[in-house]
C-alpha positions as a printed NumPy array, in Angstrom:
array([[ 99.97 ,  83.228,  89.149],
       [ 97.696,  80.784,  87.479],
       [ 94.517,  79.236,  88.769],
       [ 96.441,  75.982,  89.256],
       [ 98.836,  77.073,  91.993],
       [ 99.764,  73.979,  94.   ],
       [ 98.498,  73.68 ,  97.548],
       [101.133,  74.408, 100.159],
       [102.528,  71.315, 101.786],
       [101.748,  70.521, 105.4  ],
       [105.418,  70.935, 106.325],
       [105.631,  74.449, 104.908],
       [102.398,  75.411, 106.631],
       [103.644,  73.987, 109.929],
       [106.933,  75.898, 109.764],
       [105.104,  79.111, 108.773],
       [102.763,  78.683, 111.755],
       [105.711,  78.032, 114.08 ],
       [107.433,  81.208, 112.865],
       [104.259,  83.185, 113.511],
       [103.841,  81.465, 116.899],
       [107.285,  82.69 , 117.88 ],
       [107.184,  86.247, 116.488],
       [103.603,  87.297, 117.308],
       [103.907,  86.746, 121.09 ],
       [107.058,  88.871, 121.142],
       [105.152,  91.746, 119.569],
       [102.175,  91.09 , 121.865],
       [104.454,  91.393, 124.89 ],
       [105.761,  94.695, 123.539],
       [102.163,  95.889, 123.103],
       [101.48 ,  94.738, 126.666],
       [104.479,  96.65 , 128.024],
       [103.783,  99.824, 126.064],
       [100.037,  99.88 , 126.696],
       [100.195,  98.919, 130.364],
       [ 97.005,  96.857, 130.131],
       [ 98.116,  94.543, 132.943],
       [ 99.565,  97.151, 135.304],
       [ 96.838,  97.049, 137.941],
       [ 95.29 ,  94.227, 139.935],
       [ 91.87 ,  94.6  , 138.29 ],
       [ 93.406,  93.447, 135.007],
       [ 93.803,  89.968, 136.506],
       [ 90.285,  89.712, 137.941],
       [ 87.75 ,  87.217, 136.6  ],
       [ 87.7  ,  86.566, 132.881],
       [ 89.338,  89.887, 132.066],
       [ 92.749,  88.279, 131.852],
       [ 91.547,  85.924, 129.105],
       [ 89.77 ,  88.662, 127.204],
       [ 92.748,  90.998, 127.408],
       [ 95.138,  88.189, 126.497],
       [ 93.023,  87.295, 123.472],
       [ 92.839,  90.928, 122.35 ],
       [ 96.597,  91.325, 122.787],
       [ 97.085,  88.225, 120.641],
       [ 94.919,  89.703, 117.893],
       [ 96.729,  93.07 , 118.184],
       [100.146,  91.41 , 117.958],
       [ 98.998,  89.321, 114.992],
       [ 97.732,  92.396, 113.149],
       [100.787,  94.537, 113.957],
       [103.08 ,  91.909, 112.478],
       [100.893,  90.604, 109.688],
       [ 98.278,  93.258, 108.861],
       [100.152,  94.956, 106.023],
       [101.413,  91.658, 104.583],
       [ 97.896,  90.211, 104.679],
       [ 96.477,  93.308, 103.003],
       [ 99.047,  93.576, 100.223],
       [100.178,  89.986,  99.615],
       [ 97.861,  87.559, 101.408],
       [100.723,  86.422, 103.634],
       [101.787,  86.389, 107.256],
       [105.455,  86.788, 108.151],
       [105.837,  83.01 , 108.426],
       [104.099,  82.429, 105.097],
       [106.327,  85.05 , 103.435],
       [109.453,  83.296, 104.678],
       [108.115,  79.902, 103.573],
       [107.005,  81.119, 100.121],
       [103.298,  80.409, 100.539],
       [100.236,  82.62 , 100.506],
       [ 96.534,  82.683, 101.381],
       [ 94.193,  82.853,  98.399],
       [ 90.46 ,  82.711,  97.845],
       [ 89.627,  79.041,  97.412],
       [ 89.87 ,  77.849,  93.803],
       [ 91.794,  80.919,  92.63 ],
       [ 95.276,  82.347,  92.877],
       [ 93.965,  85.728,  93.995],
       [ 94.849,  86.851,  97.518],
       [ 91.83 ,  86.588,  99.793],
       [ 90.039,  89.821, 100.74 ],
       [ 91.429,  91.519, 103.834],
       [ 88.125,  91.351, 105.725],
       [ 88.202,  87.534, 105.552],
       [ 91.797,  87.402, 106.7  ],
       [ 91.318,  89.799, 109.588],
       [ 87.793,  89.127, 110.799],
       [ 87.993,  85.352, 110.658],
       [ 91.556,  84.035, 110.442],
       [ 93.009,  86.546, 112.922],
       [ 90.462,  85.458, 115.512],
       [ 91.535,  81.817, 115.238],
       [ 95.246,  82.562, 115.695],
       [ 95.231,  83.558, 119.398],
       [ 93.476,  80.293, 120.285],
       [ 96.816,  78.582, 119.629],
       [ 98.126,  80.269, 122.781],
       [ 95.367,  79.014, 125.033],
       [ 97.148,  75.759, 125.897],
       [ 96.641,  76.414, 129.598],
       [ 92.892,  76.823, 129.249],
       [ 91.934,  73.358, 128.068],
       [ 88.388,  73.855, 126.729],
       [ 89.587,  76.583, 124.356],
       [ 92.654,  74.558, 123.39 ],
       [ 90.282,  72.136, 121.692],
       [ 89.366,  74.879, 119.208],
       [ 92.995,  75.211, 118.129],
       [ 93.526,  71.437, 117.962],
       [ 90.397,  70.872, 115.885],
       [ 91.231,  73.848, 113.656],
       [ 94.75 ,  72.622, 112.916],
       [ 93.74 ,  68.949, 112.57 ],
       [ 91.792,  69.756, 109.414],
       [ 95.15 ,  70.239, 107.62 ],
       [ 95.381,  66.449, 107.414],
       [ 92.331,  66.248, 105.15 ],
       [ 92.827,  65.636, 101.444],
       [ 92.185,  69.326, 100.7  ],
       [ 94.847,  70.51 , 103.219],
       [ 92.546,  73.213, 104.556],
       [ 92.319,  74.052, 108.262],
       [ 88.931,  74.784, 109.786],
       [ 89.635,  78.515, 109.533],
       [ 90.319,  78.051, 105.786],
       [ 86.96 ,  76.354, 105.367],
       [ 85.174,  79.11 , 107.302],
       [ 86.953,  81.856, 105.316],
       [ 86.749,  80.226, 101.902],
       [ 90.539,  80.281, 101.562],
       [ 93.369,  77.945, 100.648],
       [ 97.107,  78.208, 101.172],
       [ 99.176,  77.762,  98.026],
       [102.814,  77.907,  96.994],
       [103.697,  81.253,  95.441],
       [104.353,  80.74 ,  91.751],
       [107.711,  82.541,  91.978],
       [108.953,  80.176,  94.725],
       [108.6  ,  76.671,  93.289],
       [107.092,  73.506,  94.602],
       [108.041,  71.266,  97.511]])
C-alpha cells in the first residue's frame, strides 16, 4: 500500500459497522451462555448488569476481531467491506494496543441504546464521520484513519 490510500467512504464504514453490530452480539451471547455470568440474581443487582454487559461486549468484540485487528488492522465487517484501520497519515495498520485499548472500548457503547446518557457517547462518536476527514471520535482519540485496502479498489 502507498501512503496515499483513499479514505474509506461513509457507506462502506456504515455497512462494516452494521456487520460488526450483528455478529459481535451473537458471540457475546455465546460468551454469556458459556460463562454463566448472568446465572444468579446478584448479576442483575445495581450497576453490575451494565458493567457485565459492557465487559461481555468487549469480550465478544475481541473474540471476533482480535486476531484480524492484530494481523491486518481490520474487524470482520471491515474485512468484508475491503477497508482497514491504519495509523493516521500512513498506510500501516495501527498498533494493536491502540485498536484494543481505545477502539474496542468505544464499540460496546453502540449497544447502550436503552441507557440514554451513554447512548450520547455512541451518537457523538459516530457523528464525527460526517466531518471532512471522515474520522469518528474514536479515530481521533486513537490517531487512526480507515482507508480502502489497495487490493480492493475505490468506491
